[in-house]
N, C-alpha and C positions, 0 to 999 in steps of 0.2 A: 450775179456777177456784170447786168449790163449794167445798176444800179454804180456799180464800182468802177466800170468802164465812162461811166458819166460823169463822177466824182474826178476821174484823171482827167478826164478831158476840161473840165471846169479848172482845174486845180492849175493847169499847165499854160490857160491863156493868161495874158494879161490884165491885172487887175487896175484900173484906173479912178482914182478920183479925180474931183473938179480944180482942172490949174487955176490958180488965181492971177490975175495984175498982167496977164499976158506974158510972163516970164517963162523961161525954158523950166519944162516939168522933172522934175529932179526923177530918177529910175532907182529902183531899190529890189533887190531878188533875195529871195530867202531859199538858200539851197538845203535839199533834204532827200533821204534815200527809200523812203515810201511817200506814197498821199497818206496824207496825216488826215485820215477818216475815223479812228478810233477815241470817241471823247474822251477817254481817260489814259490818251499816249502823249507824253510832252511834247511830241511833234507836233499832234492837234492844238494845243492847249497857246504852245509857241505861233501858232499859226491863226492863230484868233486873236492875238495878240497884231500880227502883221496887217490884216486882213482892216482890222478896227485903224490901226495906223493912217493905212493907205488912204481908207474913208475918209482921215477926219483931216488929214493931211493935204491931201488933195497931189498925192506922188502918182508915179505910174510905176504898179508893183508887180511882182512876177514869183510864182513859187516854181523852181526849178529842180526836178528829180533828175538823182544821177545814176551813172551805172553800176550796181555794187563791185561787180568784179574790177571796174577802173579806179571805184573809188572818187571823192568829191574834188580831185586835184583839178583833174582836165575840164572840168565844168565851171569850178572857178576861174580857172582860166581865159576861160570863153566868154564869159561875164565881163572879165574884165578888157578883154579886147573890144568889147561892145561898148565900153565906156558907162557900165553901171557906175552911177553914185555912190552908191553902199552895196556891198555882200555880205549878208550874215549869213555864215556855216560855221561849223565845228569841226574840223580836221582829223583835231588833238594828234594821233599820231603824225599826221602829215607835216609838223610845224614849217621843219626845213623847205620842203616844199612851198609852203603857202609865203614863206618870208623870200624865197627869189622873186614871186609873183608880184606880191607888195613893193620890193626892189623895181621891179620892169613896171610895173602901172602906179606911178605916183597919184596919178588925179583920182583913182578911184580908192576907195576906203572900205576895212573889211572889219566886223565885228564877228568877233568867234563867242558865242554863248556859252560855251563849253571848257572852254580852254586858256588860262592864266597866260597874262604876256608873255611872261618869263621864260616859256617853253619856247618860244620860237628863238632862232640862231640871230642874233644882230639885232642892233634898236631899228625899230621901222613906226615911222611917223605917224603912217595911214593906217595903224593895225589898234584895234580894241579888243583888248584880251577882257575875260572877265573872270573876276572871284566871286563865289555864294560861299559867304559867311556861315555855313551849314551847322560849325560847331554849337551855333546857339541856340536854333529851335532844337536839335536834337539834345543838347542839354536842359531843355524843357520838357522834352518826350521821357529821356531818362527819368529826372526828377517825377514824373508824374509817375510812369511805372515804377518806380522804388515808392514812393506813395501808397498806389494800390496793392502791391506787394506786402509792404508792412501790415497791412490788414488780416493777413493770413496767418494762421498759427504756422508754427515750423520756420527751418532753415528759407530765408531771404535770396530766390537767384535770378538773375534775369539773362538773358542771352543775346549776343547777337551775331547774326551769319553775312559774313562780306565775301567779296570775290574770289581778291586776292589778299596778302598779308599788305603789300604796299599801295595798293588805292584806300579810299573813302576813311582814311584816319582821321580824318576830320570829323566826320560823320562820327565814328565811334568815341574818340576822345570825349567829344563834347557829351554824347550818351552816357557815358562813365562816367564823366564828372559828375551831373545832373544825378545822377543816381546815388551816389556816392555822399553829394550835400544834402540830399534827403534821407538816406540811409548810409550811416558810415559802414556799419557792417555787412554790408550787402554784398552775396559772392557773383562776380559778374563772367559770364565765359563767352569767349570768342572762337569763334569759328570762319574758317573760309572753305569755300565751295569750289575754288579751283577756275571756276566757269561762271562767263554774267548770263548765259539762254538758256542750260538747261533746268527747268526747275526742279526734277526728280533730284539734283546732286544738291540745291540750295535745302530740299527738304530731308532731306537723310541727315546733312548736319542739324537744321533745327529739331529732328525728333531725337537724336543725341541729347542735345540739349536739355530737350523737355524730359527727357529720362534722368536727365542729372538734377531735376529740381527748379529749373526755367519757367517762371509762369507769363511770362512776356519775352519774346523775342523779334528782333529790331532786325528789319529787312531791309541792307544796304547793296544790292548785289543785282541790281537792275532784272532784265524781264527773268532770272536765275530765281531771283528773292519771292517770285506768285508761289514756289514752292515752300520757302518759310511762313508764308502767312497761310497757306494752304495746311501744313502741319499744324498751327495755332489752333486753327479750326477744328480739324481733325481730334485733337488731343484735348480741347477746351480750354486752353489761356490767349492769352492776349497778343494780339498780332499788332507789330506797330509799323506802319506804309513809308513810302517814303518818294522824294521826288513830286509824284502827285496825288492828290486825297485819294485814299485807296478804300475810302468808308462802304463805298459802294458793294464792296467784298462781302459783306457781311457784317455783325453785330460785334465778330471779335476781334475787330480792327479796334483798337485803344485809340489811337491818333496816326497821322501821320506829319515826315519832316518834308517841309514844302519847299519850292523854288518855283518861283512865280515866273514864269516862261514869259506868260503875256505879257505880263510889265513890262520885260528886259527889249521884247521885241518892240514893244509900244514904244518905250522912252526912248529907245537907239534911232529910231524913226524920228520922234520927235526932235529930237536933239539935232540931228542931221538937217530937218527943216530950219531949225532956227539959229544953226551955225553956231550951237553950243556942244558938237560931237566931239568929246575930247579923246585922240586916238594917242597912241605912242604910250599906254598904257591899259591902266585896267578900268572897269565899272566894277563896283564894288555892291553886291546886293547884300544887307542885312538886316536885323530885326527893326534897325531905326526907320530907314527907309521902306520899310515894308516888302524888299524883294523874296524874305525867306519868313518862314512861319510854322506855327502849327496848324493841321488841318482839323477838319473835324472831331471834336473829342465824344467819345461815346455816352450817351445819355446814361449809362450806369456809374458814371464816376461821379460821387457826391459834389455837390456845389461847391464846400468849402477847399474840395481840393482844386477844382478848377480856378477859383479865386485866389490859394497858394500858388500855381504855377503864374495865372498875373501877373501876380506880385515880383515875382521872380522875371515876369518877361521884364517888369520894366525896371528892374534893377540892372538888368544885362545891358538895356539902352542908354541907363544913365553910365553905364560905366562903374557899377559899383561892382557887379561879378564881371567876372572874363573867362568864360571859354577855354579852355586849351585846343591850341590847334597845331601839331606839328608839320603841317605842310611849309616849306622852304618862304613860299609867297607870301606867307600869309601878312 
């Protein structure tokens, strides 16, 4: 507890790089719901990129925790009132309120690492949304999983466990398309836990898919998805992680569909410093600019399969393969 208290204290003070040339030091803030102390949590990875940018570009940086009962909007408004040059936050369902803040404080810029610009109400030239082309690495993960499945005797089956049917459709669509590319006759099972936080709910869905023959299950349900990967471990099948490299969970992890949150935070601040931050639209992260990708691939995967996946990756980058994405802001 003492160590966590110290981390919290450090996190809430200002981080400062060295200002250059006597010009006004830019101020940037990262808004989070918890102290980013877990090295395997996406918030920690984003914070690493934030800290590196603060040090590299000589800006004044501040990590600010918001009250979970109030949500992030009061904290974002307070930082705008303090005239921060850039506020990085992902309010997701608070797009209406953020739009109001952006209109009230036109001199501040707002970056939303998890929210497409199209979800805001109206046009706001000081807001940057983000689109993660996760269907691309998900396609690679599905392709790899299907290659591994074809090696086994019997019916080829793969599964995916989502939180809700309306969410993460880009992950699932890419994964299934890649699997069909490698194995046109494969059976694909979809499941929804109706839950983002409780691993037991995802585990139950994954267990059902494994009972139906799935030899790999894809986690696309946030913290709940840890249950999906636990089910894979217990039943001796492959688990495919999401967002941050989850190979640390064990040898049952085939690979992970990554979002490089540290790159996003770093490049957003770099763009601000260099006067190149393009607000009024989206930052788009893809395989081409390495904003998304695959994590560590299990050493049990034949090298020939790794080479095949790399060839497919190059084809996606070249535009020869276009993984499907059903989301309207693609």
